[in-house]
C-alpha positions in Angstrom: -20.2 -18.2 36.9 -22.5 -16.9 34.2 -25.7 -15.7 35.9 -27.7 -14.8 32.8 -27.3 -14.7 29.1 -25.0 -12.0 27.7 -27.9 -10.9 25.6 -29.6 -9.8 28.8 -26.7 -7.6 29.9 -24.3 -9.9 31.8 -21.2 -11.6 30.3 -18.5 -13.9 31.5 -14.8 -13.0 31.5 -13.9 -12.4 27.8 -11.7 -15.0 26.1 -8.0 -14.2 26.0 -6.7 -12.5 22.9 -4.6 -14.5 20.5 -1.6 -13.3 18.5 -1.8 -11.3 15.3 -0.3 -14.2 13.3 -3.0 -16.6 14.6 -5.7 -14.1 14.0 -4.4 -13.5 10.5 -4.2 -17.3 9.8 -7.7 -18.1 11.0 -9.3 -15.0 9.4 -7.6 -15.5 6.1 -8.2 -19.2 5.7 -11.8 -19.0 6.8 -12.7 -15.9 4.9 -11.0 -17.1 1.7 -13.0 -20.4 2.1 -16.2 -18.3 2.2 -15.3 -16.1 -0.7 -14.1 -19.2 -2.7 -17.5 -20.8 -2.0 -19.3 -17.7 -3.2 -17.3 -17.9 -6.4 -18.1 -21.6 -6.7 -21.8 -20.6 -6.8 -21.1 -18.6 -9.9 -19.6 -21.7 -11.4 -22.5 -23.8 -10.4 -25.0 -21.4 -11.9 -23.3 -21.9 -15.3 -22.7 -25.7 -15.1 -26.2 -26.5 -13.7 -28.2 -24.2 -15.9 -26.2 -25.1 -19.1 -25.7 -21.5 -20.2 -24.8 -18.0 -19.3 -28.2 -16.4 -19.0 -28.7 -17.2 -15.3 -25.1 -16.3 -14.7 -25.8 -12.8 -16.0 -28.8 -12.4 -13.7 -26.8 -13.7 -10.7 -23.9 -11.3 -11.5 -26.4 -8.4 -11.7 -27.9 -9.4 -8.4 -24.5 -9.7 -6.8 -23.4 -6.2 -8.0 -26.5 -4.7 -6.4 -25.8 -6.8 -3.3 -22.3 -5.3 -3.0 -23.8 -1.8 -3.0 -26.4 -2.9 -0.5 -23.7 -4.1 1.9 -22.1 -0.6 1.9 -25.4 0.9 3.2 -26.5 -2.0 5.4 -23.2 -2.3 7.3 -22.8 1.5 7.1 -19.2 0.6 6.7 -18.9 0.5 10.4 -16.5 -2.4 10.9 -13.3 -0.4 10.8 -14.8 2.3 12.9 -16.2 -0.2 15.4 -12.9 -2.1 15.9 -10.9 1.1 16.3 -13.3 2.7 18.8 -10.8 1.9 21.6 -12.2 4.6 23.9 -15.6 2.9 23.9 -17.6 5.9 22.6 -20.4 3.5 21.7 -21.2 0.1 23.3 -21.3 -3.1 21.3 -25.1 -3.1 22.0 -25.2 0.3 20.3 -23.4 -1.1 17.2 -25.7 -4.1 17.0 -28.8 -1.9 17.4 -27.5 0.5 14.8 -26.8 -2.3 12.4 -30.4 -3.5 12.5 -31.5 0.1 11.6 -29.0 0.4 8.7 -30.0 -3.0 7.3 -33.6 -1.8 7.1 -32.5 1.5 5.4 -30.3 -0.4 3.0 -33.1 -2.7 2.0 -35.4 0.2 1.2 -32.8 2.2 -0.6 -31.3 -0.5 -2.8 -34.8 -2.0 -3.3 -35.9 1.3 -4.9 -32.6 1.5 -6.8 -33.1 -2.0 -8.2 -36.6 -1.2 -9.6 -35.0 1.5 -11.8 -31.8 -0.4 -12.9 -33.2 -3.9 -13.4 -33.5 -4.9 -17.1 -36.5 -7.1 -16.5 -38.9 -8.4 -13.8 -37.1 -11.8 -13.5 -33.8 -10.0 -12.6 -35.6 -7.8 -10.1 -37.1 -10.8 -8.2 -33.6 -12.4 -8.1 -32.2 -9.2 -6.6 -34.7 -9.0 -3.8 -34.2 -12.7 -2.9 -30.4 -12.1 -2.9 -30.7 -9.1 -0.7 -32.3 -11.3 2.0 -29.1 -13.4 2.0 -27.0 -10.2 2.3 -29.1 -9.0 5.2 -27.9 -11.9 7.3 -24.3 -11.4 6.1 -24.5 -7.7 7.1 -25.8 -8.5 10.5 -23.1 -11.0 11.1 -20.5 -8.4 10.2 -21.2 -6.4 13.4 -20.7 -9.6 15.4 -17.4 -10.1 13.7 -16.5 -6.6 14.8 -17.1 -7.6 18.4 -14.8 -10.7 17.9 -12.2 -8.5 16.2 -12.2 -6.0 19.0 -11.5 -8.9 21.3 -8.7 -10.0 19.0 -10.3 -13.4 18.5 -10.6 -13.6 14.8 -10.4 -17.4 14.9 -14.2 -17.2 15.7 -14.6 -15.3 12.5 -12.6 -17.7 10.5 -14.5 -20.7 11.7 -17.8 -19.0 11.1 -16.8 -18.1 7.5 -15.6 -21.6 6.8 -18.9 -23.1 7.9 -20.8 -20.5 6.0 -18.9 -21.3 2.8 -19.9 -25.0 3.0 -23.5 -24.0 3.8 -23.7 -21.6 0.9 -22.5 -24.2 -1.7 -24.7 -27.0 -0.4 -27.8 -24.8 -0.3 -27.1 -23.2 -3.7 -26.3 -26.6 -5.4 -29.5 -28.1 -4.0 -31.6 -25.3 -5.4 -30.1 -25.5 -8.8 -29.8 -29.3 -9.1 -33.0 -30.4 -7.4 -35.3 -27.5 -8.2 -33.7 -26.2 -11.4 -34.3 -22.6 -10.2 -31.8 -19.8 -9.7 -34.3 -18.0 -7.4 -34.7 -21.2 -5.3 -30.9 -21.6 -5.1 -30.4 -18.0 -3.8 -33.4 -18.3 -1.4 -31.9 -21.5 0.2 -28.7 -19.7 1.1 -30.5 -17.4 3.5 -31.7 -19.9 6.1 -28.5 -21.9 5.7 -26.4 -19.0 6.8 -28.9 -17.7 9.3 -28.4 -21.0 11.3 -24.7 -20.3 11.5 -25.4 -16.8 12.8 -27.8 -18.1 15.5 -25.9 -21.2 16.6 -22.3 -19.9 16.3 -21.8 -16.1 15.9 -24.2 -14.8 18.5 -23.0 -17.1 21.3 -19.3 -16.4 20.6 -19.7 -12.6 20.2 -21.7 -12.6 23.5 -18.6 -13.8 25.3 -17.0 -10.4 24.9 -19.8 -8.0 25.7 -23.6 -7.8 25.9 -25.0 -7.6 22.3 -28.7 -7.1 22.9 -29.7 -4.4 20.4 -29.8 -1.0 22.1 -29.8 2.3 20.3 -31.4 5.6 21.2 -32.4 8.4 18.8 -29.5 10.6 19.8 -26.9 7.8 19.4 -28.4 6.7 16.1 -28.3 10.3 14.8 -24.7 10.8 16.0 -23.6 7.6 14.3 -25.5 8.4 11.1 -23.9 11.8 10.9 -20.4 10.9 12.1 -20.0 7.9 9.8 -21.9 9.3 6.8 -18.7 10.2 4.9 -17.4 6.7 5.6 -20.5 4.9 4.3 -20.7 7.2 1.3 -17.0 6.4 0.6 -17.7 2.7 0.9 -20.7 2.9 -1.4 -18.6 4.8 -3.9 -15.9 2.1 -3.7 -18.4 -0.6 -4.3 -20.0 1.3 -7.1 -16.7 1.5 -9.0 -17.1 -2.0 -10.3 -20.8 -2.3 -9.9 -21.8 0.5 -12.2 -19.3 -0.5 -14.8 -20.8 -4.0 -14.9 -24.4 -2.8 -14.7 -23.9 -0.5 -17.7 -22.3 -3.3 -19.7 -25.1 -5.7 -18.7 -27.8 -3.3 -19.9 -25.7 -2.6 -23.1 -24.7 -6.1 -24.1 -27.3 -8.3 -22.3 -27.3 -10.8 -19.4 -25.5 -13.6 -21.3 -22.6 -11.3 -22.2 -22.3 -10.1 -18.6 -22.5 -13.7 -17.5 -19.5 -14.6 -19.6 -17.5 -11.7 -18.2 -18.6 -12.6 -14.6 -17.5 -16.2 -15.1 -14.0 -14.9 -15.8 -13.9 -12.0 -13.4 -15.4 -13.5 -10.2 -12.5 -15.7 -9.2 -10.3 -12.6 -9.1 -12.2 -11.3 -6.1 -10.1 -13.8 -4.1 -7.2 -11.4 -4.5 -9.1 -8.5 -3.0 -10.6 -10.6 -0.3 -7.3 -12.2 0.6 -5.5 -8.9 0.9 -8.3 -7.4 3.1 -8.3 -10.4 5.4 -4.6 -10.3 5.7 -4.5 -6.7 6.9 -7.7 -6.8 8.9 -6.0 -8.2 12.1 -3.5 -5.2 12.0 -6.2 -2.5 12.2 -6.6 -2.7 16.0 -2.8 -2.5 16.6 -2.7 0.4 14.0 -5.4 2.2 15.9 -3.4 1.9 19.2 -0.3 3.2 17.4 -2.2 6.1 16.0 -3.2 7.1 19.5 0.2 6.4 21.1 3.0 7.2 18.6 2.3 8.6 15.1 5.9 7.9 13.9 5.5 4.2 14.8 2.1 4.3 13.0 3.6 5.7 9.9 6.4 3.2 9.8 4.0 0.3 10.3 1.7 1.5 7.6 4.5 1.9 5.1 5.8 -1.5 5.8 2.4 -3.2 5.6 1.6 -1.3 2.4 4.8 -2.5 0.7 4.2 -6.1 1.8 0.6 -5.9 0.5 1.6 -4.6 -2.9 4.3 -7.3 -3.2 1.7 -10.0 -2.2 -0.8 -8.6 -4.7 1.8 -8.5 -7.6 2.8 -12.1 -6.8 -0.8 -13.3 -6.8 -1.5 -11.5 -10.1 1.5 -13.1 -11.7 0.7 -16.6 -10.4 -3.0 -16.5 -11.2 -2.3 -15.1 -14.7 -0.2 -18.1 -15.5 -2.7 -20.5 -14.0 -5.7 -18.9 -15.6 -6.0 -20.7 -18.9 -5.6 -24.1 -17.4 -8.0 -23.3 -14.5 -10.8 -22.0 -16.7 -10.5 -24.9 -19.1 -10.9 -27.3 -16.2 -13.9 -25.5 -14.6 -15.9 -24.3 -17.6 -14.5 -26.3 -20.6 -13.9 -24.9 -24.1 -16.9 -22.6 -24.0 -14.9 -19.9 -22.0 -11.6 -20.1 -24.0 -12.2 -17.0 -26.1 -12.7 -14.9 -22.9 -9.8 -16.0 -20.8 -7.7 -13.1 -22.2 -9.7 -10.8 -19.8 -8.4 -12.5 -16.7 -5.0 -10.7 -16.4 -6.5 -7.2 -16.5 -9.3 -8.3 -14.1 -6.6 -9.4 -11.7 -4.7 -6.1 -12.0 -8.0 -4.1 -11.4 -8.8 -6.3 -8.4 -5.4 -5.9 -6.9 -5.6 -2.1 -7.2 -9.1 -2.3 -5.6 -7.6 -4.1 -2.6 -4.9 -1.5 -2.2 -7.5 1.3 -2.4 -9.6 -0.4 0.3 -6.5 -0.6 2.6 -5.7 3.1 2.2 -9.4 3.9 2.8 -9.5 1.8 6.0 -6.4 3.4 7.3 -7.8 6.8 6.8 -10.8 5.8 8.8 -8.6 4.5 11.6 -7.1 8.0 11.6 -10.6 9.4 11.7 -9.8 11.4 8.5 -13.3 10.7 7.2 -13.1 13.6 4.7 -9.9 12.2 3.2 -11.4 8.7 2.9 -14.5 10.1 1.2 -12.5 12.2 -1.3 -10.3 9.3 -2.4 -13.4 7.1 -3.0 -15.3 9.9 -4.7 -12.4 10.6 -7.1 -12.3 6.9 -8.0 -16.0 6.7 -8.6 -16.1 9.8 -10.8 -13.2 8.4 -12.8 -15.2 5.2 -13.3 -18.4 7.1 -14.3 -16.5 9.3 -16.8 -14.6 6.5 -18.4 -16.9 3.5 -18.4 -19.1 4.5 -21.4 -16.3 5.4 -23.9 -14.1 2.5 -22.8 -16.8 -0.1 -22.8 -18.1 1.1 -26.2 -14.6 1.0 -27.6 -13.2 -2.2 -26.0 -16.3 -4.2 -25.0 -15.6 -6.4 -22.0 -12.0 -5.2 -21.7 -13.5 -1.7 -21.2 -14.8 -2.8 -17.8 -11.3 -3.7 -16.7 -9.7 -0.6 -18.0 -12.3 1.5 -16.2 -11.7 -0.2 -12.9 -7.9 0.0 -13.2 -8.0 3.7 -14.0 -10.5 4.5 -11.3 -8.7 2.6 -8.5 -5.3 4.0 -9.5 -6.6 7.5 -9.2 -8.2 6.7 -5.8 -5.0 5.2 -4.4 -2.9 8.3 -5.4 -5.4 10.7 -3.9 -5.8 8.6 -0.7 -2.0 8.3 -0.2 -1.6 12.0 -0.6 -4.4 12.6 1.9 -2.9 10.2 4.4 0.5 11.8 4.1 -1.0 15.2 4.9 -2.9 13.8 7.8 0.1 12.2 9.4 2.2 15.3 8.9 -0.4 17.6 10.5 -0.9 15.2 13.3 2.9 14.9 14.0 3.0 18.7 14.1 0.5 18.7 16.9 -2.8 19.1 15.0 -5.7 16.7 15.7 -6.7 15.0 12.4 -9.6 13.2 14.0 -13.1 14.3 13.1 -14.7 14.2 16.5 
């Protein structure tokens, strides 16, 4: 019998875990629904505003929002779900998340002031960051669900959120004719899902009342700093390339690129949601048997690469028809970008997987180095490639950056497994 709310420190018997296949199914379907609906908002901003100007502003805000998420979540999800020893409580993770959301808002708010091309874009960015604040808080609740191996809760939440996002955004654009209003309405719509669904379900596994002391916060800040920097670097690979192009060519040109590029994020999202349920079992194998861990990783990496190649091939063939149906003839001249966008997005997904597995191994240095190499490659190449190849330069930059990061990450992981198998402890504790 539940004596008091889990938020107050008591909880009922946790729900039974479900199989990896069911976790994978619910998580993938729900999360792809959410990502698909986020992409649909980029279609609505074009069709309901009758142009690509608002689309460019929205794309700029989304690129800053992606960087914000790296700081506001502090990239803790993989660390949280692989903390099998319970070094920190779920209350600690929730309390720490509130702190990092505040830090992220201040840091990316200041960054936005410097990079925004005009005041209108800056206002849109700040409104969009409110929406991402709720998304970032919800992520720590998803970590609680994932630790309990009940990612069906996550999938249902994401499915509902996707519908809420589209309805709210469409209402703002169609009824009020304002991009800012459309973005602003997404925040309360998703906040309701957090309050009515995510908090009650996460509470079934553990108390989630925010609780974090100075010592714990400092420890997490220091311990996971390489991870959050790495995630920030990974997010910046695409963001800085797009932001440079937006400032160079203007919001409308960036809007056209975003209209073609945004659907490809479904490859990255789909790949990440497919492997996410395997992270907890991988963490157990890392603790119990490094040889089994290495075998599982190799097998999952091959399957992931095959799946990405298949999705790239299928979507490349479907691209011309798809964009013609969604946008009409106005986008025809830019559809050629889609194939390289898909390749870059597929490599990004592989890089994220290697990065997450390095975190599972607690090789924070290796994760940071792989991400840093990828970002440096992007920064070095984006200006000459975009100047020479225009929109295609963004794709070439992302492909080269992610390929370099994958190679470095795999080499680092190979060294980590070898050292660990020889008896050395690769975990940064």
